[in-house]
DRENZA-161565 format. One record per residue (C-alpha): y negated, x negated, z negated; residue number from 1. Coordinates in nm, 4 decimals, decimal comma, always signed. Each point is the difference from the previous one (the first is absolute). Layout:
N
<r y="Y" x="X" z="Z" resi="NUM"/>
...
% end
This chain:
67
<r y="-1,5296" x="+1,9428" z="+0,2660" resi="1"/>
<r y="+0,1383" x="-0,0177" z="+0,3506" resi="2"/>
<r y="+0,2062" x="+0,2748" z="+0,1643" resi="3"/>
<r y="+0,3068" x="-0,2252" z="-0,0240" resi="4"/>
<r y="-0,0581" x="-0,0576" z="-0,3737" resi="5"/>
<r y="-0,0363" x="+0,3720" z="-0,0579" resi="6"/>
<r y="+0,3198" x="+0,0660" z="+0,1946" resi="7"/>
<r y="+0,1828" x="-0,2690" z="-0,1982" resi="8"/>
<r y="-0,1079" x="+0,1620" z="-0,3267" resi="9"/>
<r y="+0,1011" x="+0,3478" z="+0,1092" resi="10"/>
<r y="+0,3390" x="-0,1138" z="+0,1291" resi="11"/>
<r y="+0,0536" x="-0,2439" z="-0,2901" resi="12"/>
<r y="+0,1125" x="-0,2577" z="+0,2565" resi="13"/>
<r y="-0,0939" x="-0,3684" z="+0,0040" resi="14"/>
<r y="-0,1991" x="-0,0938" z="+0,3071" resi="15"/>
<r y="-0,1671" x="-0,3202" z="+0,1014" resi="16"/>
<r y="-0,3494" x="+0,0543" z="+0,1260" resi="17"/>
<r y="-0,1612" x="-0,2243" z="+0,2607" resi="18"/>
<r y="-0,2725" x="-0,0956" z="-0,2461" resi="19"/>
<r y="+0,2589" x="-0,1294" z="-0,2509" resi="20"/>
<r y="+0,0832" x="-0,2999" z="+0,2176" resi="21"/>
<r y="-0,3656" x="-0,0476" z="+0,0928" resi="22"/>
<r y="-0,1100" x="-0,0109" z="-0,3645" resi="23"/>
<r y="+0,2628" x="-0,2605" z="-0,0977" resi="24"/>
<r y="-0,0658" x="-0,2278" z="+0,2935" resi="25"/>
<r y="-0,3791" x="+0,0451" z="-0,0293" resi="26"/>
<r y="+0,0015" x="-0,1167" z="-0,3620" resi="27"/>
<r y="+0,1787" x="-0,3173" z="+0,0971" resi="28"/>
<r y="-0,1691" x="-0,0988" z="+0,3307" resi="29"/>
<r y="-0,3082" x="+0,2162" z="+0,0371" resi="30"/>
<r y="-0,0390" x="+0,2859" z="+0,2453" resi="31"/>
<r y="+0,0707" x="-0,0302" z="+0,3704" resi="32"/>
<r y="+0,0923" x="-0,3689" z="+0,0025" resi="33"/>
<r y="+0,2944" x="-0,1256" z="+0,2035" resi="34"/>
<r y="+0,1959" x="-0,0806" z="-0,3183" resi="35"/>
<r y="-0,0687" x="+0,3478" z="-0,1414" resi="36"/>
<r y="+0,1180" x="+0,1735" z="+0,3182" resi="37"/>
<r y="+0,3156" x="-0,2122" z="+0,0136" resi="38"/>
<r y="+0,0852" x="+0,0700" z="-0,3664" resi="39"/>
<r y="-0,0676" x="+0,3749" z="+0,0475" resi="40"/>
<r y="+0,2315" x="+0,0115" z="+0,3006" resi="41"/>
<r y="+0,2699" x="-0,2001" z="-0,1792" resi="42"/>
<r y="-0,0161" x="+0,2241" z="-0,3100" resi="43"/>
<r y="+0,0224" x="+0,3145" z="+0,2081" resi="44"/>
<r y="+0,2880" x="-0,1315" z="+0,2169" resi="45"/>
<r y="+0,2028" x="-0,1247" z="-0,2993" resi="46"/>
<r y="-0,0577" x="+0,3101" z="-0,2107" resi="47"/>
<r y="+0,0911" x="+0,2417" z="+0,2757" resi="48"/>
<r y="+0,3025" x="-0,2032" z="+0,1059" resi="49"/>
<r y="+0,1282" x="-0,0091" z="-0,3612" resi="50"/>
<r y="-0,0722" x="+0,3710" z="-0,0635" resi="51"/>
<r y="+0,2323" x="+0,1320" z="+0,2709" resi="52"/>
<r y="+0,3257" x="-0,1385" z="-0,1499" resi="53"/>
<r y="-0,1152" x="+0,0986" z="-0,3498" resi="54"/>
<r y="-0,0647" x="+0,3557" z="+0,1112" resi="55"/>
<r y="+0,3389" x="+0,0154" z="+0,1676" resi="56"/>
<r y="+0,1689" x="-0,1191" z="-0,3202" resi="57"/>
<r y="-0,1780" x="+0,2664" z="-0,2030" resi="58"/>
<r y="+0,0963" x="+0,2694" z="+0,2449" resi="59"/>
<r y="+0,3673" x="-0,1105" z="-0,0122" resi="60"/>
<r y="-0,0107" x="-0,0031" z="-0,3854" resi="61"/>
<r y="-0,1381" x="+0,3541" z="-0,0075" resi="62"/>
<r y="+0,2811" x="+0,1208" z="+0,2271" resi="63"/>
<r y="+0,2529" x="-0,1577" z="-0,2408" resi="64"/>
<r y="-0,1798" x="+0,1664" z="-0,2919" resi="65"/>
<r y="-0,1100" x="-0,3268" z="-0,1574" resi="66"/>
<r y="-0,3703" x="+0,0796" z="-0,0260" resi="67"/>
% end
């Protein structure tokens, strides 16, 4: 278990680890190929970009007492 995984479990907070995107892209294209690196970068960029608005929505819902 990595330090980040241990922290995630203690905080009970969902976190994406770097190896998550590596494992997905590696299964499809093989490790350290151009296609694998491009998919890894795309996954990370899209996931992080989509998480920020989602997190802001959750925060606003909590303030309104909806969660």
